[in-house]
N, CA and C atoms as a LAMMPS dump frame, in Angstrom:
ITEM: TIMESTEP
0
ITEM: NUMBER OF ATOMS
402
ITEM: BOX BOUNDS ff ff ff
-5.0000000000000000e+02 5.0000000000000000e+02
-5.0000000000000000e+02 5.0000000000000000e+02
-5.0000000000000000e+02 5.0000000000000000e+02
ITEM: ATOMS id mol type element x y z
1 1 1 N -185.836 -274.364 5.209
2 1 2 C -187.054 -275.115 4.99
3 1 3 C -187.367 -275.913 6.25
4 2 1 N -188.635 -275.924 6.686
5 2 2 C -188.993 -276.667 7.889
6 2 3 C -188.809 -278.167 7.676
7 3 1 N -188.599 -278.854 8.776
8 3 2 C -188.44 -280.306 8.707
9 3 3 C -189.736 -280.944 8.218
10 4 1 N -189.61 -282.003 7.468
11 4 2 C -190.774 -282.736 6.977
12 4 3 C -190.604 -284.21 7.307
13 5 1 N -191.711 -284.889 7.455
14 5 2 C -191.713 -286.307 7.807
15 5 3 C -191.354 -287.171 6.608
16 6 1 N -190.405 -288.101 6.769
17 6 2 C -190.129 -289.044 5.681
18 6 3 C -191.413 -289.78 5.299
19 7 1 N -191.624 -289.935 4.006
20 7 2 C -192.808 -290.608 3.513
21 7 3 C -193.954 -289.663 3.199
22 8 1 N -193.906 -288.449 3.717
23 8 2 C -194.975 -287.488 3.435
24 8 3 C -194.797 -286.906 2.033
25 9 1 N -195.865 -286.338 1.519
26 9 2 C -195.787 -285.709 0.199
27 9 3 C -194.792 -284.552 0.211
28 10 1 N -194.738 -283.808 1.304
29 10 2 C -193.763 -282.712 1.408
30 10 3 C -192.338 -283.247 1.342
31 11 1 N -192.105 -284.381 1.986
32 11 2 C -190.774 -284.986 1.974
33 11 3 C -190.409 -285.4 0.548
34 12 1 N -191.325 -286.078 -0.122
35 12 2 C -191.069 -286.516 -1.498
36 12 3 C -190.792 -285.31 -2.398
37 13 1 N -191.595 -284.273 -2.254
38 13 2 C -191.398 -283.052 -3.045
39 13 3 C -190.013 -282.475 -2.788
40 14 1 N -189.598 -282.479 -1.539
41 14 2 C -188.271 -281.958 -1.181
42 14 3 C -187.162 -282.778 -1.847
43 15 1 N -187.319 -284.103 -1.901
44 15 2 C -186.309 -284.944 -2.549
45 15 3 C -186.189 -284.591 -4.03
46 16 1 N -187.322 -284.367 -4.694
47 16 2 C -187.288 -284.009 -6.108
48 16 3 C -186.675 -282.627 -6.312
49 17 1 N -186.924 -281.719 -5.397
50 17 2 C -186.292 -280.394 -5.465
51 17 3 C -184.777 -280.509 -5.336
52 18 1 N -184.306 -281.365 -4.433
53 18 2 C -182.863 -281.56 -4.268
54 18 3 C -182.248 -282.127 -5.544
55 19 1 N -182.934 -283.063 -6.18
56 19 2 C -182.428 -283.648 -7.431
57 19 3 C -182.367 -282.59 -8.532
58 20 1 N -183.43 -281.805 -8.671
59 20 2 C -183.451 -280.754 -9.704
60 20 3 C -182.359 -279.717 -9.484
61 21 1 N -182.066 -279.445 -8.229
62 21 2 C -181.076 -278.412 -7.886
63 21 3 C -179.646 -278.94 -7.864
64 22 1 N -179.479 -280.251 -7.984
65 22 2 C -178.13 -280.813 -7.935
66 22 3 C -177.515 -280.765 -6.551
67 23 1 N -178.335 -280.864 -5.535
68 23 2 C -177.862 -280.869 -4.138
69 23 3 C -177.383 -282.281 -3.794
70 24 1 N -176.28 -282.662 -4.387
71 24 2 C -175.797 -284.032 -4.329
72 24 3 C -175.61 -284.539 -2.903
73 25 1 N -174.849 -283.839 -2.108
74 25 2 C -174.535 -284.331 -0.756
75 25 3 C -175.793 -284.525 0.075
76 26 1 N -176.673 -283.542 0.047
77 26 2 C -177.901 -283.653 0.842
78 26 3 C -178.777 -284.793 0.35
79 27 1 N -178.898 -284.935 -0.958
80 27 2 C -179.71 -286.006 -1.519
81 27 3 C -179.121 -287.371 -1.176
82 28 1 N -177.819 -287.501 -1.305
83 28 2 C -177.144 -288.76 -0.974
84 28 3 C -177.332 -289.095 0.502
85 29 1 N -177.267 -288.099 1.365
86 29 2 C -177.495 -288.353 2.791
87 29 3 C -178.869 -288.981 3.011
88 30 1 N -179.884 -288.466 2.337
89 30 2 C -181.226 -289.031 2.473
90 30 3 C -181.295 -290.449 1.916
91 31 1 N -180.673 -290.662 0.759
92 31 2 C -180.677 -292.006 0.157
93 31 3 C -179.963 -292.989 1.081
94 32 1 N -178.827 -292.584 1.611
95 32 2 C -178.086 -293.476 2.506
96 32 3 C -178.831 -293.717 3.818
97 33 1 N -179.754 -292.811 4.162
98 33 2 C -180.559 -292.98 5.377
99 33 3 C -181.832 -293.793 5.106
100 34 1 N -182.053 -294.172 3.84
101 34 2 C -183.185 -295.049 3.552
102 34 3 C -184.185 -294.571 2.524
103 35 1 N -184.032 -293.358 2.004
104 35 2 C -184.925 -292.909 0.934
105 35 3 C -184.653 -293.773 -0.298
106 36 1 N -185.699 -294.307 -0.929
107 36 2 C -185.481 -295.153 -2.113
108 36 3 C -184.735 -294.399 -3.213
109 37 1 N -183.679 -294.98 -3.713
110 37 2 C -182.856 -294.318 -4.729
111 37 3 C -183.618 -294.169 -6.044
112 38 1 N -184.616 -295.028 -6.279
113 38 2 C -185.432 -294.936 -7.488
114 38 3 C -186.8 -294.31 -7.216
115 39 1 N -186.874 -293.489 -6.169
116 39 2 C -188.098 -292.771 -5.849
117 39 3 C -188.571 -292.018 -7.094
118 40 1 N -189.871 -292.092 -7.378
119 40 2 C -190.376 -291.367 -8.546
120 40 3 C -191.596 -290.532 -8.172
121 41 1 N -191.822 -289.498 -8.969
122 41 2 C -192.943 -288.596 -8.731
123 41 3 C -194.187 -289.088 -9.467
124 42 1 N -195.233 -288.28 -9.481
125 42 2 C -196.505 -288.668 -10.086
126 42 3 C -196.434 -288.807 -11.603
127 43 1 N -195.334 -288.384 -12.223
128 43 2 C -195.133 -288.537 -13.67
129 43 3 C -194.178 -289.674 -13.985
130 44 1 N -193.693 -290.345 -12.929
131 44 2 C -192.747 -291.434 -13.123
132 44 3 C -191.304 -290.992 -13.231
133 45 1 N -191.045 -289.686 -13.045
134 45 2 C -189.669 -289.195 -13.096
135 45 3 C -188.948 -289.584 -11.811
136 46 1 N -187.801 -290.222 -11.951
137 46 2 C -187 -290.591 -10.793
138 46 3 C -186.072 -289.439 -10.406
139 47 1 N -185.457 -289.591 -9.258
140 47 2 C -184.449 -288.616 -8.827
141 47 3 C -183.355 -288.496 -9.884
142 48 1 N -182.922 -289.643 -10.421
143 48 2 C -181.881 -289.659 -11.451
144 48 3 C -182.348 -288.912 -12.702
145 49 1 N -183.578 -289.15 -13.13
146 49 2 C -184.122 -288.478 -14.312
147 49 3 C -184.099 -286.965 -14.114
148 50 1 N -184.541 -286.506 -12.965
149 50 2 C -184.594 -285.063 -12.714
150 50 3 C -183.199 -284.457 -12.624
151 51 1 N -182.281 -285.153 -11.982
152 51 2 C -180.903 -284.659 -11.901
153 51 3 C -180.282 -284.592 -13.302
154 52 1 N -180.541 -285.607 -14.111
155 52 2 C -179.995 -285.638 -15.469
156 52 3 C -180.576 -284.518 -16.317
157 53 1 N -181.881 -284.378 -16.303
158 53 2 C -182.551 -283.393 -17.143
159 53 3 C -182.155 -281.968 -16.77
160 54 1 N -181.831 -281.768 -15.5
161 54 2 C -181.46 -280.425 -15.048
162 54 3 C -179.949 -280.2 -15.04
163 55 1 N -179.183 -281.148 -15.621
164 55 2 C -177.765 -280.912 -15.871
165 55 3 C -176.832 -281.068 -14.694
166 56 1 N -177.04 -282.09 -13.871
167 56 2 C -176.207 -282.288 -12.687
168 56 3 C -175.46 -283.635 -12.746
169 57 1 N -174.321 -283.667 -13.455
170 57 2 C -173.608 -284.938 -13.62
171 57 3 C -173.119 -285.54 -12.302
172 58 1 N -172.701 -284.72 -11.351
173 58 2 C -172.225 -285.276 -10.078
174 58 3 C -173.361 -285.958 -9.323
175 59 1 N -174.543 -285.38 -9.374
176 59 2 C -175.705 -285.989 -8.73
177 59 3 C -176.067 -287.284 -9.443
178 60 1 N -176.026 -287.281 -10.769
179 60 2 C -176.294 -288.499 -11.547
180 60 3 C -175.313 -289.593 -11.147
181 61 1 N -174.032 -289.268 -11.084
182 61 2 C -173.02 -290.272 -10.716
183 61 3 C -173.26 -290.815 -9.304
184 62 1 N -173.558 -289.911 -8.37
185 62 2 C -173.77 -290.318 -6.979
186 62 3 C -174.99 -291.225 -6.849
187 63 1 N -176.074 -290.887 -7.531
188 63 2 C -177.271 -291.721 -7.465
189 63 3 C -177.028 -293.07 -8.14
190 64 1 N -176.369 -293.058 -9.29
191 64 2 C -176.069 -294.315 -9.993
192 64 3 C -175.178 -295.212 -9.14
193 65 1 N -174.214 -294.618 -8.455
194 65 2 C -173.309 -295.401 -7.596
195 65 3 C -174.066 -296.051 -6.444
196 66 1 N -175.239 -295.52 -6.124
197 66 2 C -176.051 -296.061 -5.027
198 66 3 C -177.215 -296.894 -5.544
199 67 1 N -177.161 -297.245 -6.841
200 67 2 C -178.136 -298.174 -7.392
201 67 3 C -179.267 -297.588 -8.197
202 68 1 N -179.261 -296.287 -8.461
203 68 2 C -180.319 -295.713 -9.292
204 68 3 C -180.264 -296.333 -10.685
205 69 1 N -181.416 -296.641 -11.226
206 69 2 C -181.517 -297.325 -12.516
207 69 3 C -181.478 -296.315 -13.665
208 70 1 N -180.384 -296.294 -14.452
209 70 2 C -180.291 -295.331 -15.549
210 70 3 C -181.22 -295.669 -16.719
211 71 1 N -181.838 -296.848 -16.687
212 71 2 C -182.726 -297.284 -17.766
213 71 3 C -184.199 -297.099 -17.436
214 72 1 N -184.496 -296.636 -16.246
215 72 2 C -185.9 -296.518 -15.846
216 72 3 C -186.574 -295.358 -16.575
217 73 1 N -187.62 -295.681 -17.306
218 73 2 C -188.372 -294.687 -18.068
219 73 3 C -189.464 -294.078 -17.192
220 74 1 N -189.848 -292.849 -17.53
221 74 2 C -190.978 -292.227 -16.835
222 74 3 C -192.277 -292.703 -17.488
223 75 1 N -193.401 -292.143 -17.063
224 75 2 C -194.704 -292.585 -17.556
225 75 3 C -194.916 -292.285 -19.035
226 76 1 N -194.122 -291.402 -19.598
227 76 2 C -194.214 -291.085 -21.033
228 76 3 C -193.211 -291.896 -21.854
229 77 1 N -192.507 -292.818 -21.198
230 77 2 C -191.536 -293.659 -21.886
231 77 3 C -190.187 -293.006 -22.092
232 78 1 N -189.981 -291.831 -21.506
233 78 2 C -188.712 -291.112 -21.66
234 78 3 C -187.681 -291.666 -20.688
235 79 1 N -186.449 -291.741 -21.151
236 79 2 C -185.345 -292.224 -20.325
237 79 3 C -184.372 -291.086 -20.049
238 80 1 N -183.635 -291.193 -18.95
239 80 2 C -182.704 -290.118 -18.591
240 80 3 C -181.706 -289.764 -19.696
241 81 1 N -181.17 -290.767 -20.383
242 81 2 C -180.15 -290.489 -21.396
243 81 3 C -180.724 -289.694 -22.563
244 82 1 N -181.902 -290.033 -23.022
245 82 2 C -182.513 -289.28 -24.121
246 82 3 C -182.772 -287.835 -23.688
247 83 1 N -183.19 -287.645 -22.438
248 83 2 C -183.408 -286.287 -21.93
249 83 3 C -182.125 -285.484 -21.882
250 84 1 N -181.041 -286.119 -21.449
251 84 2 C -179.749 -285.429 -21.387
252 84 3 C -179.244 -285.078 -22.785
253 85 1 N -179.486 -285.951 -23.747
254 85 2 C -179.103 -285.662 -25.131
255 85 3 C -179.924 -284.482 -25.647
256 86 1 N -181.22 -284.513 -25.392
257 86 2 C -182.098 -283.421 -25.817
258 86 3 C -181.624 -282.083 -25.245
259 87 1 N -181.217 -282.077 -23.987
260 87 2 C -180.762 -280.853 -23.326
261 87 3 C -179.302 -280.509 -23.652
262 88 1 N -178.627 -281.388 -24.402
263 88 2 C -177.22 -281.191 -24.789
264 88 3 C -176.304 -281.109 -23.574
265 89 1 N -176.56 -281.953 -22.597
266 89 2 C -175.788 -282.004 -21.354
267 89 3 C -174.697 -283.08 -21.48
268 90 1 N -173.582 -282.718 -22.099
269 90 2 C -172.526 -283.686 -22.406
270 90 3 C -172.002 -284.406 -21.162
271 91 1 N -171.771 -283.695 -20.08
272 91 2 C -171.248 -284.349 -18.874
273 91 3 C -172.26 -285.323 -18.278
274 92 1 N -173.533 -284.997 -18.384
275 92 2 C -174.577 -285.902 -17.905
276 92 3 C -174.67 -287.122 -18.825
277 93 1 N -174.592 -286.901 -20.126
278 93 2 C -174.603 -288.02 -21.077
279 93 3 C -173.468 -288.981 -20.742
280 94 1 N -172.276 -288.459 -20.524
281 94 2 C -171.122 -289.299 -20.193
282 94 3 C -171.366 -290.048 -18.878
283 95 1 N -171.905 -289.366 -17.872
284 95 2 C -172.175 -290.004 -16.577
285 95 3 C -173.181 -291.144 -16.73
286 96 1 N -174.207 -290.925 -17.532
287 96 2 C -175.218 -291.97 -17.737
288 96 3 C -174.651 -293.153 -18.524
289 97 1 N -173.839 -292.871 -19.542
290 97 2 C -173.191 -293.961 -20.284
291 97 3 C -172.293 -294.766 -19.352
292 98 1 N -171.539 -294.064 -18.505
293 98 2 C -170.668 -294.748 -17.543
294 98 3 C -171.474 -295.611 -16.571
295 99 1 N -172.727 -295.2 -16.312
296 99 2 C -173.6 -295.936 -15.39
297 99 3 C -174.32 -297.092 -16.085
298 100 1 N -174.094 -297.242 -17.396
299 100 2 C -174.677 -298.366 -18.112
300 100 3 C -175.921 -298.06 -18.918
301 101 1 N -176.256 -296.791 -19.099
302 101 2 C -177.427 -296.441 -19.894
303 101 3 C -177.221 -296.878 -21.348
304 102 1 N -178.269 -297.409 -21.946
305 102 2 C -178.23 -297.903 -23.324
306 102 3 C -178.723 -296.806 -24.27
307 103 1 N -177.87 -296.302 -25.147
308 103 2 C -178.286 -295.217 -26.039
309 103 3 C -179.309 -295.642 -27.091
310 104 1 N -179.54 -296.942 -27.242
311 104 2 C -180.487 -297.424 -28.237
312 104 3 C -181.838 -297.816 -27.634
313 105 1 N -181.956 -297.728 -26.322
314 105 2 C -183.191 -298.13 -25.64
315 105 3 C -184.179 -296.981 -25.592
316 106 1 N -185.443 -297.317 -25.607
317 106 2 C -186.5 -296.324 -25.467
318 106 3 C -186.958 -295.778 -26.801
319 107 1 N -188.012 -294.995 -26.733
320 107 2 C -188.572 -294.418 -27.944
321 107 3 C -189.073 -293.016 -27.639
322 108 1 N -188.419 -291.996 -28.128
323 108 2 C -187.199 -292.106 -28.927
324 108 3 C -186.001 -292.435 -28.039
325 109 1 N -185.079 -293.15 -28.597
326 109 2 C -183.855 -293.474 -27.869
327 109 3 C -182.93 -292.252 -27.85
328 110 1 N -181.888 -292.347 -27.054
329 110 2 C -180.888 -291.272 -27.034
330 110 3 C -180.227 -291.14 -28.403
331 111 1 N -179.969 -292.271 -29.057
332 111 2 C -179.368 -292.234 -30.392
333 111 3 C -180.324 -291.574 -31.389
334 112 1 N -181.62 -291.919 -31.318
335 112 2 C -182.61 -291.279 -32.197
336 112 3 C -182.653 -289.775 -31.955
337 113 1 N -182.604 -289.391 -30.688
338 113 2 C -182.654 -287.972 -30.33
339 113 3 C -181.424 -287.244 -30.863
340 114 1 N -180.258 -287.844 -30.698
341 114 2 C -179.028 -287.229 -31.21
342 114 3 C -179.082 -287.106 -32.734
343 115 1 N -179.599 -288.137 -33.384
344 115 2 C -179.71 -288.114 -34.835
345 115 3 C -180.691 -287.015 -35.273
346 116 1 N -181.811 -286.899 -34.567
347 116 2 C -182.834 -285.912 -34.898
348 116 3 C -182.273 -284.49 -34.85
349 117 1 N -181.375 -284.242 -33.884
350 117 2 C -180.821 -282.9 -33.723
351 117 3 C -179.424 -282.764 -34.326
352 118 1 N -178.966 -283.778 -35.049
353 118 2 C -177.676 -283.694 -35.723
354 118 3 C -176.494 -283.601 -34.778
355 119 1 N -176.611 -284.193 -33.603
356 119 2 C -175.521 -284.131 -32.629
357 119 3 C -174.511 -285.249 -32.918
358 120 1 N -173.546 -284.934 -33.76
359 120 2 C -172.576 -285.93 -34.196
360 120 3 C -171.643 -286.379 -33.064
361 121 1 N -171.386 -285.491 -32.103
362 121 2 C -170.531 -285.874 -30.976
363 121 3 C -171.176 -287.022 -30.197
364 122 1 N -172.446 -286.875 -29.85
365 122 2 C -173.128 -287.94 -29.108
366 122 3 C -173.257 -289.197 -29.959
367 123 1 N -173.549 -289.034 -31.236
368 123 2 C -173.653 -290.207 -32.109
369 123 3 C -172.337 -290.978 -32.131
370 124 1 N -171.223 -290.274 -32.152
371 124 2 C -169.919 -290.946 -32.106
372 124 3 C -169.741 -291.682 -30.784
373 125 1 N -170.163 -291.069 -29.689
374 125 2 C -170.069 -291.734 -28.385
375 125 3 C -170.909 -293.013 -28.375
376 126 1 N -172.023 -293.003 -29.117
377 126 2 C -172.93 -294.152 -29.151
378 126 3 C -172.543 -295.164 -30.231
379 127 1 N -171.444 -294.891 -30.946
380 127 2 C -171.038 -295.721 -32.079
381 127 3 C -172.151 -295.807 -33.114
382 128 1 N -172.757 -294.666 -33.384
383 128 2 C -173.846 -294.566 -34.362
384 128 3 C -173.367 -293.749 -35.544
385 129 1 N -173.994 -293.958 -36.656
386 129 2 C -173.665 -293.218 -37.87
387 129 3 C -174.411 -291.889 -37.845
388 130 1 N -173.7 -290.835 -38.189
389 130 2 C -174.311 -289.509 -38.273
390 130 3 C -175.191 -289.435 -39.513
391 131 1 N -176.229 -288.611 -39.48
392 131 2 C -177.059 -288.461 -40.687
393 131 3 C -176.262 -287.78 -41.792
394 132 1 N -176.578 -288.072 -43.049
395 132 2 C -175.875 -287.405 -44.142
396 132 3 C -176.201 -285.913 -44.145
397 133 1 N -175.262 -285.078 -44.62
398 133 2 C -175.52 -283.645 -44.673
399 133 3 C -176.718 -283.36 -45.588
400 134 1 N -177.467 -282.344 -45.226
401 134 2 C -178.677 -281.995 -46
402 134 3 C -178.326 -281.311 -47.297
């Protein structure tokens, strides 16, 4: 890929592509060089949100360790943890919990999402009660 200027739309697009692809080392290099760790796209999705939704726990951990906010919602009010629960990404869910994500925050929250899909494993991790059997 050709070089792009930091701050340009092409540069921002490239950062989001790295997050979606789980290119942890390259993304971290950019963050450590000054790219905002909570950079977000036109939908409010942060690098952390995209890494989480696309199933990259190592990228989630690396971004969180550099200050990415695990509680930051996108423009639709969605949070990274609820997205990871929806996608059934257990390693990402664990990484976000370790980073301080609140399973009860947001609407729907990660706990609500787990309850909606009957994911008893995640509900146990959240210290939530599983729904009764149908």
